[in-house]
TIVO-431710 format. One record per atom (N, C-alpha, C): atom name; x, y, z. Coordinates in Angstrom, 2 decimals. Layout:
BEGIN
SITE  atom     east    north       up
SITE    CA        X        Y        Z
...
! end
This chain:
BEGIN
SITE  atom     east    north       up
SITE     N     0.84    -1.19     0.00
SITE    CA     0.00     0.00     0.00
SITE     C     0.88     1.24     0.00
SITE     N     0.50     2.24    -0.83
SITE    CA     1.27     3.48    -0.94
SITE     C     1.07     4.34     0.30
SITE     N     2.17     4.54     1.07
SITE    CA     2.10     5.35     2.29
SITE     C     2.43     6.81     2.02
SITE     N     2.70     7.14     0.76
SITE    CA     3.05     8.51     0.45
SITE     C     1.84     9.43     0.59
SITE     N     2.07    10.66     1.04
SITE    CA     1.00    11.65     1.10
SITE     C     1.50    12.96     0.48
SITE     N     0.56    13.77     0.03
SITE    CA     0.93    15.05    -0.56
SITE     C     1.57    15.95     0.50
SITE     N     2.52    16.75     0.04
SITE    CA     3.29    17.59     0.95
SITE     C     2.39    18.59     1.70
SITE     N     1.36    19.12     1.02
SITE    CA     0.49    20.08     1.73
SITE     C    -0.31    19.39     2.83
SITE     N    -0.72    18.14     2.59
SITE    CA    -1.44    17.38     3.61
SITE     C    -0.52    17.07     4.79
SITE     N     0.73    16.73     4.50
SITE    CA     1.70    16.44     5.56
SITE     C     1.88    17.66     6.48
SITE     N     2.08    18.83     5.88
SITE    CA     2.29    20.05     6.68
SITE     C     1.05    20.37     7.52
SITE     N    -0.13    20.11     6.95
SITE    CA    -1.38    20.34     7.67
SITE     C    -1.52    19.36     8.83
SITE     N    -1.25    18.08     8.58
SITE    CA    -1.37    17.06     9.63
SITE     C    -0.40    17.31    10.79
SITE     N     0.76    17.88    10.48
SITE    CA     1.75    18.15    11.51
SITE     C     1.48    19.44    12.26
SITE     N     0.37    20.10    11.92
SITE    CA     0.01    21.30    12.64
SITE     C     0.86    22.51    12.28
SITE     N     1.51    22.45    11.12
SITE    CA     2.36    23.59    10.73
SITE     C     1.52    24.72    10.16
SITE     N     0.57    24.39     9.29
SITE    CA    -0.28    25.40     8.66
SITE     C    -1.44    24.67     7.98
SITE     N    -2.38    25.43     7.43
SITE    CA    -3.46    24.82     6.67
SITE     C    -2.94    24.37     5.31
SITE     N    -3.72    23.55     4.61
SITE    CA    -3.30    23.10     3.27
SITE     C    -3.17    24.29     2.32
SITE     N    -4.09    25.24     2.43
SITE    CA    -4.04    26.43     1.57
SITE     C    -2.74    27.20     1.78
SITE     N    -2.38    27.39     3.04
SITE    CA    -1.14    28.12     3.34
SITE     C     0.08    27.30     2.90
SITE     N    -0.02    25.97     3.05
SITE    CA     1.08    25.10     2.61
SITE     C     1.32    25.26     1.11
SITE     N     0.24    25.32     0.35
SITE    CA     0.38    25.51    -1.10
SITE     C     1.11    26.82    -1.41
SITE     N     0.81    27.86    -0.65
SITE    CA     1.48    29.15    -0.87
SITE     C     2.98    29.04    -0.56
SITE     N     3.29    28.37     0.55
SITE    CA     4.71    28.18     0.90
SITE     C     5.44    27.41    -0.21
SITE     N     4.76    26.40    -0.78
SITE    CA     5.38    25.60    -1.84
SITE     C     5.59    26.45    -3.10
SITE     N     4.58    27.23    -3.47
SITE    CA     4.70    28.10    -4.65
SITE     C     5.83    29.12    -4.48
SITE     N     6.03    29.57    -3.24
SITE    CA     7.09    30.55    -2.96
SITE     C     8.46    29.89    -2.78
SITE     N     8.51    28.55    -3.00
SITE    CA     9.76    27.77    -2.92
SITE     C    10.40    27.86    -1.53
SITE     N     9.55    27.81    -0.50
SITE    CA    10.05    27.88     0.88
SITE     C    10.05    26.51     1.56
SITE     N     9.59    25.49     0.80
SITE    CA     9.52    24.13     1.36
SITE     C    10.53    23.25     0.65
SITE     N    11.27    22.45     1.44
SITE    CA    12.20    21.49     0.84
SITE     C    11.89    20.08     1.32
SITE     N    12.18    19.12     0.44
SITE    CA    12.07    17.70     0.78
SITE     C    13.45    17.10     0.58
SITE     N    14.04    16.65     1.67
SITE    CA    15.42    16.12     1.63
SITE     C    16.38    17.12     0.99
SITE     N    16.18    18.39     1.30
SITE    CA    17.07    19.44     0.82
SITE     C    16.77    19.97    -0.56
SITE     N    15.76    19.40    -1.23
SITE    CA    15.40    19.83    -2.59
SITE     C    14.08    20.59    -2.53
SITE     N    13.98    21.69    -3.27
SITE    CA    12.76    22.51    -3.25
SITE     C    11.56    21.68    -3.70
SITE     N    10.50    21.72    -2.90
SITE    CA     9.31    20.91    -3.17
SITE     C     8.52    21.48    -4.34
SITE     N     7.81    20.58    -5.04
SITE    CA     6.94    20.98    -6.14
SITE     C     5.48    20.80    -5.71
SITE     N     4.62    21.64    -6.28
SITE    CA     3.20    21.55    -5.97
SITE     C     2.65    20.16    -6.27
SITE     N     1.93    19.59    -5.31
SITE    CA     1.33    18.27    -5.50
SITE     C     2.26    17.11    -5.25
SITE     N     3.53    17.38    -4.94
SITE    CA     4.51    16.31    -4.71
SITE     C     4.13    15.49    -3.48
SITE     N     4.42    14.19    -3.57
SITE    CA     4.14    13.31    -2.45
SITE     C     5.45    12.96    -1.72
SITE     N     5.34    12.70    -0.42
SITE    CA     6.52    12.36     0.37
SITE     C     6.33    11.03     1.08
SITE     N     7.45    10.41     1.41
SITE    CA     7.45     9.23     2.27
SITE     C     7.50     9.67     3.71
SITE     N     7.02     8.84     4.64
SITE    CA     7.07     9.20     6.06
SITE     C     8.49     9.48     6.55
SITE     N     9.51     8.85     5.89
SITE    CA    10.90     9.03     6.35
SITE     C    11.55    10.29     5.78
SITE     N    10.91    10.95     4.83
SITE    CA    11.51    12.13     4.20
SITE     C    11.72    13.26     5.19
SITE     N    12.73    14.06     4.93
SITE    CA    13.06    15.22     5.76
SITE     C    12.46    16.46     5.14
SITE     N    11.43    17.01     5.77
SITE    CA    10.71    18.16     5.24
SITE     C    11.03    19.40     6.08
SITE     N    11.35    20.50     5.39
SITE    CA    11.65    21.76     6.09
SITE     C    10.91    22.91     5.42
SITE     N    10.59    23.92     6.22
SITE    CA    10.01    25.17     5.72
SITE     C    10.90    26.31     6.21
SITE     N    11.41    27.10     5.27
SITE    CA    12.36    28.18     5.61
SITE     C    13.53    27.65     6.44
SITE     N    13.93    26.41     6.16
SITE    CA    15.06    25.82     6.87
SITE     C    14.70    25.18     8.19
SITE     N    13.44    25.34     8.63
SITE    CA    13.00    24.74     9.90
SITE     C    12.48    23.34     9.64
SITE     N    13.12    22.36    10.27
SITE    CA    12.71    20.98    10.07
SITE     C    11.37    20.72    10.74
SITE     N    10.44    20.13    10.02
SITE    CA     9.11    19.84    10.57
SITE     C     9.17    18.51    11.32
SITE     N     8.88    18.57    12.59
SITE    CA     8.99    17.38    13.45
SITE     C     8.05    16.28    12.99
SITE     N     8.53    15.06    13.09
SITE    CA     7.69    13.92    12.73
SITE     C     6.89    13.39    13.93
SITE     N     7.11    13.97    15.10
SITE    CA     6.38    13.49    16.27
SITE     C     4.91    13.91    16.18
SITE     N     4.04    13.15    16.82
SITE    CA     2.62    13.47    16.86
SITE     C     2.39    14.48    17.99
SITE     N     1.94    15.65    17.63
SITE    CA     1.69    16.68    18.63
SITE     C     0.34    16.49    19.30
SITE     N     0.24    16.93    20.54
SITE    CA    -1.06    16.98    21.23
SITE     C    -1.96    17.94    20.46
SITE     N    -3.19    17.52    20.21
SITE    CA    -4.09    18.36    19.44
SITE     C    -4.59    19.53    20.28
SITE     N    -4.53    20.71    19.66
SITE    CA    -4.87    21.96    20.34
SITE     C    -6.04    22.61    19.61
SITE     N    -7.02    23.08    20.39
SITE    CA    -8.17    23.79    19.82
SITE     C    -8.41    25.04    20.66
SITE     N    -8.36    26.19    20.01
SITE    CA    -8.44    27.47    20.72
SITE     C    -9.52    28.35    20.09
SITE     N   -10.23    29.10    20.93
SITE    CA   -11.17    30.10    20.47
SITE     C   -10.60    31.47    20.81
SITE     N   -10.50    32.33    19.80
SITE    CA   -10.00    33.69    19.98
SITE     C   -11.09    34.68    19.59
SITE     N   -11.23    35.74    20.39
SITE    CA   -12.08    36.87    20.00
SITE     C   -11.18    37.87    19.28
SITE     N   -11.14    37.76    17.97
SITE    CA   -10.21    38.55    17.15
SITE     C   -10.57    40.04    17.17
SITE     N    -9.59    40.89    17.49
SITE    CA    -9.84    42.33    17.39
SITE     C    -9.71    42.83    15.96
SITE     N   -10.21    44.01    15.72
SITE    CA   -10.08    44.66    14.42
SITE     C    -8.60    44.91    14.13
SITE     N    -8.20    44.72    12.86
SITE    CA    -6.83    45.03    12.45
SITE     C    -5.89    43.84    12.41
SITE     N    -6.32    42.70    12.96
SITE    CA    -5.49    41.49    12.95
SITE     C    -5.81    40.67    11.70
SITE     N    -4.75    40.18    11.04
SITE    CA    -4.89    39.44     9.79
SITE     C    -4.79    37.94    10.05
SITE     N    -5.70    37.17     9.48
SITE    CA    -5.74    35.72     9.69
SITE     C    -4.78    35.00     8.76
SITE     N    -3.50    35.13     9.04
SITE    CA    -2.48    34.40     8.28
SITE     C    -1.40    33.92     9.25
SITE     N    -0.75    32.83     8.87
SITE    CA     0.36    32.33     9.69
SITE     C     1.69    32.87     9.20
SITE     N     1.67    33.62     8.11
SITE    CA     2.91    34.08     7.48
SITE     C     3.35    35.43     8.04
SITE     N     4.18    35.38     9.07
SITE    CA     4.61    36.62     9.73
SITE     C     5.57    37.43     8.87
SITE     N     6.10    36.81     7.80
SITE    CA     7.00    37.56     6.92
SITE     C     6.21    38.50     6.00
SITE     N     4.90    38.25     5.87
SITE    CA     4.06    39.06     5.00
SITE     C     3.31    40.13     5.78
SITE     N     2.72    39.75     6.91
SITE    CA     1.90    40.67     7.68
SITE     C     2.43    40.81     9.10
SITE     N     2.68    42.05     9.51
SITE    CA     3.17    42.26    10.88
SITE     C     2.05    42.07    11.90
SITE     N     0.80    42.39    11.50
SITE    CA    -0.33    42.24    12.42
SITE     C    -1.02    40.89    12.22
SITE     N    -0.22    39.83    12.07
SITE    CA    -0.81    38.52    11.82
SITE     C    -1.27    37.87    13.12
SITE     N    -2.22    36.95    12.97
SITE    CA    -2.89    36.36    14.11
SITE     C    -1.96    35.51    14.98
SITE     N    -0.95    34.91    14.37
SITE    CA    -0.04    34.04    15.11
SITE     C     0.84    34.85    16.07
SITE     N     1.40    35.96    15.57
SITE    CA     2.19    36.81    16.45
SITE     C     1.32    37.44    17.53
SITE     N     0.06    37.77    17.17
SITE    CA    -0.84    38.39    18.14
SITE     C    -1.15    37.44    19.30
SITE     N    -1.50    36.20    18.96
SITE    CA    -1.89    35.26    20.02
SITE     C    -0.69    34.74    20.79
SITE     N     0.47    34.64    20.10
SITE    CA     1.74    34.27    20.74
SITE     C     1.61    32.98    21.56
SITE     N     1.01    31.97    20.96
SITE    CA     0.83    30.69    21.64
SITE     C     2.12    29.89    21.59
SITE     N     2.45    29.16    22.65
SITE    CA     3.74    28.46    22.67
SITE     C     3.88    27.32    21.66
SITE     N     2.76    26.77    21.19
SITE    CA     2.80    25.70    20.19
SITE     C     2.39    26.27    18.84
SITE     N     2.81    25.62    17.76
SITE    CA     2.43    26.08    16.42
SITE     C     0.98    25.74    16.14
SITE     N     0.17    26.76    15.84
SITE    CA    -1.25    26.58    15.51
SITE     C    -1.57    27.47    14.30
SITE     N    -2.73    27.25    13.71
SITE    CA    -3.14    28.08    12.58
SITE     C    -4.66    28.23    12.60
SITE     N    -5.18    29.31    11.99
SITE    CA    -6.62    29.58    12.04
SITE     C    -7.41    28.67    11.11
SITE     N    -8.64    28.36    11.53
SITE    CA    -9.58    27.63    10.68
SITE     C   -10.41    28.67     9.95
SITE     N   -10.17    28.83     8.67
SITE    CA   -10.89    29.85     7.92
SITE     C   -10.34    31.24     8.23
SITE     N   -11.14    32.25     7.91
SITE    CA   -10.66    33.62     8.02
SITE     C   -11.76    34.55     8.51
SITE     N   -11.32    35.65     9.09
SITE    CA   -12.13    36.85     9.28
SITE     C   -11.31    37.97     8.66
SITE     N   -11.91    38.82     7.84
SITE    CA   -11.09    39.85     7.21
SITE     C   -10.60    40.88     8.25
SITE     N    -9.65    41.67     7.85
SITE    CA    -8.93    42.56     8.78
SITE     C    -9.85    43.48     9.58
SITE     N   -10.88    44.09     8.97
SITE    CA   -11.73    44.98     9.75
SITE     C   -12.74    44.27    10.65
SITE     N   -12.92    42.96    10.47
SITE    CA   -13.94    42.22    11.22
SITE     C   -13.39    41.71    12.55
SITE     N   -14.31    41.42    13.46
SITE    CA   -13.94    40.96    14.80
SITE     C   -14.70    39.67    15.12
SITE     N   -14.35    39.09    16.26
SITE    CA   -15.13    37.97    16.78
SITE     C   -14.44    36.63    16.72
SITE     N   -15.25    35.60    16.68
SITE    CA   -14.82    34.22    16.89
SITE     C   -13.98    33.70    15.73
SITE     N   -12.79    33.26    16.08
SITE    CA   -11.95    32.52    15.13
SITE     C   -11.38    31.32    15.88
SITE     N   -11.41    30.16    15.27
SITE    CA   -10.84    28.95    15.86
SITE     C    -9.42    28.76    15.34
SITE     N    -8.54    28.34    16.22
SITE    CA    -7.16    28.01    15.83
SITE     C    -6.83    26.62    16.34
SITE     N    -6.01    25.89    15.59
SITE    CA    -5.72    24.50    15.93
SITE     C    -4.41    24.07    15.30
SITE     N    -3.95    22.87    15.67
SITE    CA    -2.86    22.22    14.95
SITE     C    -3.37    20.91    14.32
SITE     N    -4.70    20.76    14.27
SITE    CA    -5.34    19.56    13.75
SITE     C    -5.81    19.82    12.32
SITE     N    -4.99    19.42    11.35
SITE    CA    -5.30    19.68     9.95
SITE     C    -6.56    18.99     9.47
SITE     N    -6.88    17.83    10.03
SITE    CA    -8.06    17.09     9.58
SITE     C    -9.34    17.85     9.91
SITE     N    -9.41    18.41    11.11
SITE    CA   -10.64    19.10    11.51
SITE     C   -10.83    20.38    10.70
SITE     N    -9.73    21.01    10.31
SITE    CA    -9.80    22.21     9.47
SITE     C   -10.53    21.90     8.18
SITE     N   -10.13    20.84     7.51
SITE    CA   -10.74    20.49     6.23
SITE     C   -12.21    20.11     6.38
SITE     N   -12.56    19.45     7.48
SITE    CA   -13.96    19.07     7.71
SITE     C   -14.83    20.30     7.94
SITE     N   -14.35    21.25     8.73
SITE    CA   -15.15    22.44     9.03
SITE     C   -15.31    23.32     7.80
SITE     N   -14.25    23.43     7.00
SITE    CA   -14.28    24.33     5.84
SITE     C   -14.99    23.72     4.63
SITE     N   -15.33    22.45     4.68
SITE    CA   -15.98    21.80     3.55
SITE     C   -17.37    22.39     3.33
SITE     N   -17.54    23.16     2.27
SITE    CA   -18.76    23.95     2.09
SITE     C   -20.02    23.11     1.91
SITE     N   -19.87    21.91     1.35
SITE    CA   -21.08    21.12     1.07
SITE     C   -21.79    20.66     2.33
SITE     N   -21.13    20.78     3.49
SITE    CA   -21.75    20.33     4.73
SITE     C   -22.57    21.40     5.43
SITE     N   -22.60    22.60     4.87
SITE    CA   -23.49    23.65     5.36
SITE     C   -23.32    23.96     6.85
SITE     N   -22.08    24.12     7.29
SITE    CA   -21.84    24.46     8.68
SITE     C   -22.23    25.91     8.96
SITE     N   -22.98    26.12    10.03
SITE    CA   -23.48    27.46    10.34
SITE     C   -22.41    28.34    10.97
SITE     N   -22.39    29.60    10.51
SITE    CA   -21.57    30.64    11.13
SITE     C   -22.47    31.85    11.33
SITE     N   -22.47    32.37    12.55
SITE    CA   -23.40    33.44    12.91
SITE     C   -22.65    34.76    13.13
SITE     N   -23.23    35.84    12.65
SITE    CA   -22.59    37.16    12.73
SITE     C   -23.60    38.22    13.20
SITE     N   -23.07    39.25    13.86
SITE    CA   -23.85    40.45    14.16
SITE     C   -23.25    41.59    13.35
SITE     N   -24.10    42.28    12.60
SITE    CA   -23.64    43.29    11.64
SITE     C   -24.32    44.62    11.91
SITE     N   -23.54    45.70    11.89
SITE    CA   -24.08    47.05    12.01
SITE     C   -23.80    47.79    10.71
SITE     N   -24.84    48.45    10.17
SITE    CA   -24.70    49.18     8.91
SITE     C   -24.90    50.68     9.12
SITE     N   -24.70    51.45     8.05
SITE    CA   -24.60    52.90     8.18
SITE     C   -25.92    53.65     8.08
SITE     N   -27.03    52.93     7.87
SITE    CA   -28.33    53.62     7.81
SITE     C   -29.44    52.63     8.17
SITE     N   -30.63    53.12     8.47
SITE    CA   -31.71    52.23     8.93
SITE     C   -32.07    51.13     7.93
SITE     N   -32.39    49.99     8.49
SITE    CA   -32.76    48.81     7.70
SITE     C   -34.28    48.67     7.68
SITE     N   -34.82    48.30     6.53
SITE    CA   -36.24    47.97     6.46
SITE     C   -36.40    46.45     6.54
SITE     N   -37.58    45.99     6.94
SITE    CA   -37.84    44.56     6.99
SITE     C   -37.78    43.96     5.58
SITE     N   -38.11    44.78     4.59
SITE    CA   -38.04    44.31     3.20
SITE     C   -36.61    43.93     2.82
SITE     N   -35.65    44.77     3.21
SITE    CA   -34.24    44.47     2.92
SITE     C   -33.81    43.19     3.62
SITE     N   -34.21    43.06     4.89
SITE    CA   -33.89    41.84     5.66
SITE     C   -34.42    40.61     4.95
SITE     N   -35.66    40.67     4.50
SITE    CA   -36.28    39.53     3.83
SITE     C   -35.58    39.22     2.50
SITE     N   -35.25    40.26     1.75
SITE    CA   -34.58    40.06     0.45
SITE     C   -33.18    39.47     0.65
SITE     N   -32.49    39.93     1.68
SITE    CA   -31.15    39.42     1.95
SITE     C   -31.19    37.93     2.29
SITE     N   -32.21    37.51     2.99
SITE    CA   -32.32    36.10     3.42
SITE     C   -32.60    35.16     2.26
SITE     N   -33.11    35.71     1.13
SITE    CA   -33.51    34.85     0.02
SITE     C   -32.48    34.77    -1.10
SITE     N   -31.28    35.30    -0.85
SITE    CA   -30.21    35.21    -1.84
SITE     C   -29.92    36.53    -2.51
SITE     N   -28.62    36.84    -2.63
SITE    CA   -28.16    38.10    -3.20
SITE     C   -27.15    37.80    -4.31
SITE     N   -27.29    38.44    -5.48
SITE    CA   -26.32    38.20    -6.56
SITE     C   -25.00    38.92    -6.30
SITE     N   -23.96    38.15    -6.01
SITE    CA   -22.60    38.68    -5.83
SITE     C   -21.62    37.70    -6.44
SITE     N   -20.48    38.18    -6.88
SITE    CA   -19.38    37.34    -7.34
SITE     C   -19.83    36.29    -8.36
SITE     N   -20.66    36.70    -9.30
SITE    CA   -21.12    35.82   -10.38
SITE     C   -21.90    34.61    -9.89
SITE     N   -22.55    34.75    -8.73
SITE    CA   -23.41    33.69    -8.23
SITE     C   -24.51    34.34    -7.40
SITE     N   -25.37    33.52    -6.83
SITE    CA   -26.40    34.03    -5.90
SITE     C   -26.20    33.33    -4.57
SITE     N   -26.13    34.10    -3.50
SITE    CA   -25.88    33.50    -2.19
SITE     C   -27.01    32.55    -1.80
SITE     N   -26.67    31.57    -0.99
SITE    CA   -27.66    30.61    -0.51
SITE     C   -28.66    31.32     0.42
SITE     N   -29.87    30.78     0.47
SITE    CA   -30.83    31.27     1.45
SITE     C   -30.21    31.20     2.85
SITE     N   -30.49    32.20     3.67
SITE    CA   -29.90    32.22     5.00
SITE     C   -30.87    32.87     5.99
SITE     N   -30.56    32.70     7.27
SITE    CA   -31.39    33.30     8.33
SITE     C   -30.89    34.71     8.60
SITE     N   -31.78    35.68     8.52
SITE    CA   -31.44    37.07     8.84
SITE     C   -32.50    37.62     9.80
SITE     N   -32.04    38.19    10.89
SITE    CA   -32.96    38.71    11.91
SITE     C   -32.57    40.13    12.30
SITE     N   -33.51    41.04    12.23
SITE    CA   -33.27    42.43    12.59
SITE     C   -33.14    42.56    14.10
SITE     N   -32.10    43.25    14.57
SITE    CA   -31.89    43.47    16.00
SITE     C   -32.43    44.84    16.39
SITE     N   -32.04    45.86    15.63
SITE    CA   -32.59    47.21    15.80
SITE     C   -32.51    47.91    14.44
SITE     N   -32.67    49.22    14.41
SITE    CA   -32.78    49.91    13.12
SITE     C   -31.55    49.76    12.22
SITE     N   -30.35    49.58    12.82
SITE    CA   -29.13    49.50    12.01
SITE     C   -28.33    48.22    12.23
SITE     N   -28.84    47.29    13.01
SITE    CA   -28.11    46.04    13.28
SITE     C   -28.97    44.83    12.94
SITE     N   -28.30    43.77    12.47
SITE    CA   -29.00    42.52    12.22
SITE     C   -28.08    41.34    12.51
SITE     N   -28.71    40.19    12.73
SITE    CA   -28.00    38.93    12.93
SITE     C   -28.17    38.11    11.66
SITE     N   -27.10    37.46    11.20
SITE    CA   -27.17    36.64     9.99
SITE     C   -26.43    35.34    10.21
SITE     N   -27.02    34.24     9.75
SITE    CA   -26.42    32.91     9.86
SITE     C   -26.14    32.39     8.46
SITE     N   -24.86    32.21     8.15
SITE    CA   -24.46    31.74     6.82
SITE     C   -24.03    30.28     6.86
SITE     N   -24.19    29.61     5.72
SITE    CA   -23.68    28.24     5.58
SITE     C   -22.69    28.15     4.43
SITE     N   -22.23    29.32     3.96
SITE    CA   -21.19    29.36     2.93
SITE     C   -20.23    30.48     3.29
SITE     N   -19.10    30.52     2.60
SITE    CA   -18.08    31.50     2.97
SITE     C   -17.45    32.17     1.77
SITE     N   -18.26    32.86     0.99
SITE    CA   -17.71    33.60    -0.15
SITE     C   -16.86    34.76     0.34
SITE     N   -15.94    35.21    -0.49
SITE    CA   -15.04    36.29    -0.11
SITE     C   -15.82    37.55     0.25
SITE     N   -15.60    38.04     1.47
SITE    CA   -16.26    39.26     1.97
SITE     C   -17.76    39.21     1.71
SITE     N   -18.35    38.06     1.97
SITE    CA   -19.74    37.81     1.58
SITE     C   -20.74    38.80     2.17
SITE     N   -20.69    38.98     3.49
SITE    CA   -21.68    39.86     4.14
SITE     C   -21.52    41.30     3.67
SITE     N   -20.28    41.75     3.58
SITE    CA   -20.04    43.13     3.12
SITE     C   -20.56    43.32     1.69
SITE     N   -20.34    42.33     0.84
SITE    CA   -20.82    42.43    -0.55
SITE     C   -22.35    42.38    -0.60
SITE     N   -22.97    41.55     0.25
SITE    CA   -24.43    41.47     0.30
SITE     C   -25.02    42.82     0.70
SITE     N   -24.40    43.47     1.70
SITE    CA   -24.87    44.79     2.14
SITE     C   -24.67    45.84     1.04
SITE     N   -23.52    45.78     0.39
SITE    CA   -23.22    46.75    -0.67
SITE     C   -24.24    46.64    -1.81
SITE     N   -24.71    45.44    -2.07
SITE    CA   -25.71    45.25    -3.12
SITE     C   -26.95    46.09    -2.86
SITE     N   -27.30    46.24    -1.58
SITE    CA   -28.47    47.04    -1.19
SITE     C   -28.09    48.47    -0.79
SITE     N   -26.86    48.87    -1.16
SITE    CA   -26.37    50.24    -0.90
SITE     C   -26.19    50.55     0.59
SITE     N   -25.76    49.54     1.35
SITE    CA   -25.41    49.74     2.76
SITE     C   -23.91    49.51     2.93
SITE     N   -23.30    50.28     3.80
SITE    CA   -21.91    50.06     4.18
SITE     C   -21.87    49.44     5.57
SITE     N   -21.00    48.48     5.75
SITE    CA   -20.87    47.81     7.05
SITE     C   -20.00    48.66     7.97
SITE     N   -20.53    48.99     9.14
SITE    CA   -19.78    49.74    10.15
SITE     C   -19.00    48.78    11.04
SITE     N   -19.64    47.68    11.41
SITE    CA   -18.94    46.65    12.20
SITE     C   -19.52    45.29    11.87
SITE     N   -18.65    44.27    11.95
SITE    CA   -19.05    42.89    11.63
SITE     C   -18.36    41.98    12.64
SITE     N   -19.16    41.24    13.40
SITE    CA   -18.62    40.39    14.46
SITE     C   -19.18    38.98    14.34
SITE     N   -18.28    37.98    14.29
SITE    CA   -18.73    36.59    14.26
SITE     C   -18.93    36.12    15.70
SITE     N   -20.09    35.54    15.97
SITE    CA   -20.43    35.14    17.34
SITE     C   -20.55    33.64    17.53
SITE     N   -20.58    32.86    16.43
SITE    CA   -20.71    31.41    16.57
SITE     C   -20.20    30.71    15.32
SITE     N   -19.56    29.56    15.52
SITE    CA   -19.24    28.60    14.46
SITE     C   -19.77    27.25    14.91
SITE     N   -20.78    26.73    14.21
SITE    CA   -21.42    25.46    14.57
SITE     C   -21.87    25.49    16.03
SITE     N   -21.32    24.63    16.89
SITE    CA   -21.74    24.60    18.29
SITE     C   -20.88    25.49    19.20
SITE     N   -19.87    26.15    18.63
SITE    CA   -18.93    26.94    19.43
SITE     C   -19.40    28.40    19.45
SITE     N   -19.67    28.91    20.66
SITE    CA   -20.16    30.29    20.81
SITE     C   -19.07    31.18    21.41
SITE     N   -19.05    32.41    20.96
SITE    CA   -18.07    33.38    21.44
SITE     C   -18.42    33.79    22.87
SITE     N   -17.44    33.63    23.77
SITE    CA   -17.68    34.00    25.17
SITE     C   -16.43    34.61    25.82
SITE     N   -15.46    35.01    25.01
SITE    CA   -14.24    35.59    25.56
SITE     C   -14.19    37.08    25.22
SITE     N   -13.58    37.90    26.09
SITE    CA   -13.45    39.34    25.79
SITE     C   -12.60    39.55    24.55
SITE     N   -12.80    40.67    23.88
SITE    CA   -12.05    40.97    22.65
SITE     C   -10.55    40.94    22.92
SITE     N    -9.82    40.25    22.04
SITE    CA    -8.37    40.16    22.17
SITE     C    -7.90    39.02    23.03
SITE     N    -8.82    38.29    23.66
SITE    CA    -8.44    37.18    24.53
SITE     C    -8.85    35.84    23.92
SITE     N    -8.24    34.76    24.42
SITE    CA    -8.52    33.42    23.90
SITE     C    -8.57    32.42    25.04
SITE     N    -9.13    31.27    24.72
SITE    CA    -9.14    30.14    25.66
SITE     C    -9.14    28.85    24.86
SITE     N    -8.79    27.75    25.51
SITE    CA    -8.87    26.44    24.85
SITE     C   -10.31    25.94    24.92
SITE     N   -10.71    25.21    23.90
SITE    CA   -12.04    24.62    23.91
SITE     C   -12.14    23.60    25.05
SITE     N   -13.33    23.49    25.62
SITE    CA   -13.55    22.49    26.66
SITE     C   -13.67    21.11    26.02
SITE     N   -13.50    20.08    26.81
SITE    CA   -13.65    18.71    26.31
SITE     C   -15.06    18.49    25.77
SITE     N   -16.04    19.08    26.44
SITE    CA   -17.43    18.95    25.99
SITE     C   -17.63    19.59    24.62
SITE     N   -17.04    20.77    24.41
SITE    CA   -17.15    21.46    23.12
SITE     C   -16.48    20.65    22.02
SITE     N   -15.30    20.10    22.31
SITE    CA   -14.57    19.31    21.31
SITE     C   -15.36    18.05    20.95
SITE     N   -15.91    17.38    21.96
SITE    CA   -16.69    16.16    21.72
SITE     C   -17.94    16.46    20.88
SITE     N   -18.62    17.57    21.19
SITE    CA   -19.83    17.95    20.44
SITE     C   -19.47    18.30    19.01
SITE     N   -18.35    19.02    18.83
SITE    CA   -17.91    19.40    17.50
SITE     C   -17.57    18.17    16.67
SITE     N   -16.82    17.24    17.26
SITE    CA   -16.45    16.01    16.54
SITE     C   -17.68    15.17    16.20
SITE     N   -18.66    15.17    17.11
SITE    CA   -19.88    14.40    16.86
SITE     C   -20.62    14.98    15.66
SITE     N   -20.72    16.31    15.59
SITE    CA   -21.37    16.96    14.46
SITE     C   -20.63    16.63    13.15
SITE     N   -19.30    16.70    13.17
SITE    CA   -18.49    16.46    11.98
SITE     C   -18.53    15.00    11.55
SITE     N   -18.53    14.10    12.52
SITE    CA   -18.49    12.67    12.20
SITE     C   -19.84    12.13    11.76
SITE     N   -20.91    12.88    12.03
SITE    CA   -22.25    12.43    11.63
SITE     C   -22.59    12.81    10.19
SITE     N   -21.67    13.50     9.52
SITE    CA   -21.94    13.98     8.16
SITE     C   -21.72    12.86     7.13
! end
């Protein structure tokens, strides 16, 4: 049986970065296999020596880490500190190597999960499973119930129409929205379609995980939260 795995999957499984970020490192020629620059899609043997920027990636199995962070405005969801000074990894300064599951754009705040478990990242981000993400949004002028209803039934953005979603008015300029897809800057683009500008956007929930930490602070997920999350993912 072929024990070889793709280099991006290896880096993800070892908790170094997500597969997407691994692909970027490979394209930038920052990954080597046995001292030779890795190629996109290349497979490795378990005995191969893999390094990123000269740092050897340990073959030991790390303890799985799951963290919830209340991301402040201005922090970028990338593990690449050479590109962004305000990156999430330097901000959280966790003693073990972890990476974010998905993204919140720089002006947005709220719940972001970080882990070293590459398998769970891929399960959560798999769009066909319709995982719920909940946000509270404030816009620059009063909202009508008609706009709320129209937004919930799909909005044409990015050469597609957004999936039906739950939208609930909180007050004249704030609403709650639950998405099951993650198009680029989706909520901001949906608001722009109706000529609204987003003043603030905060994610408050991902699946069963609810935001309960002060802005800028983080905590590890409880065993109960991890078990519930795995149960949801494994039942798909």
